[in-house]
ROKOL-549000 format. One record per residue (C-alpha): y, z, x; residue in three letters. Coordinates in steps of 0.2 Angstrom, whole numbers, padded with zeros to 4 digits, always signed. Layout:
BEGIN
YZXala;...
***
This chain:
BEGIN
-0088-0022-0062met;-0091-0001-0056gln;-0089+0007-0040phe;-0097+0019-0028thr;-0089+0036-0024asp;-0092+0030-0006glu;-0084+0011-0010gln;-0067+0022-0017ile;-0067+0033-0002lys;-0067+0017+0008ala;-0054+0008-0001ala;-0045+0025+0000lys;-0045+0029+0019ser;-0035+0012+0022ile;-0017+0017+0024asp;-0003+0004+0021leu;+0003-0001+0036leu;-0015-0008+0043thr;-0018-0016+0025tyr;-0002-0027+0028ile;-0003-0030+0048gln;-0020-0036+0044thr;-0020-0046+0027tyr;-0003-0049+0025glu;+0006-0048+0043pro;+0021-0063+0037gly;+0025-0050+0023asn;+0032-0033+0034ile;+0049-0032+0041thr;+0050-0016+0054lys;+0068-0011+0048val;+0067+0007+0059gly;+0059+0014+0074ser;+0045+0021+0063asp;+0050+0011+0046ala;+0046-0005+0038tyr;+0048-0013+0022gln;+0040-0027+0013leu;+0047-0046+0012lys;+0041-0049-0007asp;+0047-0032-0013his;+0061-0027-0004asp;+0062-0009-0012ser;+0044-0003-0004val;+0046+0005+0013lys;+0034+0011+0024ile;+0038+0028+0034ser;+0026+0043+0039asn;+0012+0037+0032gly;+0016+0036+0015lys;+0024+0022+0006trp;+0038+0023-0008phe;+0047+0010-0021arg;+0066+0014-0022his;+0067+0002-0037ser;+0056+0012-0048arg;+0055+0029-0043gly;+0037+0031-0035tyr;+0025+0030-0020gly;+0009+0032-0013gly;-0003+0036+0002tyr;-0013+0021+0006asn;-0016+0004+0002ala;-0026+0006-0014leu;-0010+0015-0023asp;+0000+0000-0017leu;-0011-0013-0024leu;-0014-0004-0040ile;+0004+0002-0044lys;+0015-0012-0036val;+0004-0027-0037arg;-0004-0021-0054asp;-0022-0024-0047met;-0037-0016-0057asn;-0049-0003-0048phe;-0061+0003-0060pro;-0068+0021-0055leu;-0085+0025-0061met;
***
């Protein structure tokens, strides 16, 4: 399956906090005034518009990054 440039741009525009609160509301815990962590991957911290997976030493800026890097989902680009 191929995606258009518009579809890729839309996917990259969804920030992780909005995605989790919308699609996985039971999978997030507030751990600070502006920080959250995932319940199923407690080393993933979300803060200031980005996320970081401390157990593996990498992070990203949006939901698409997390879905590819942490959830091992494929996203074939054009």
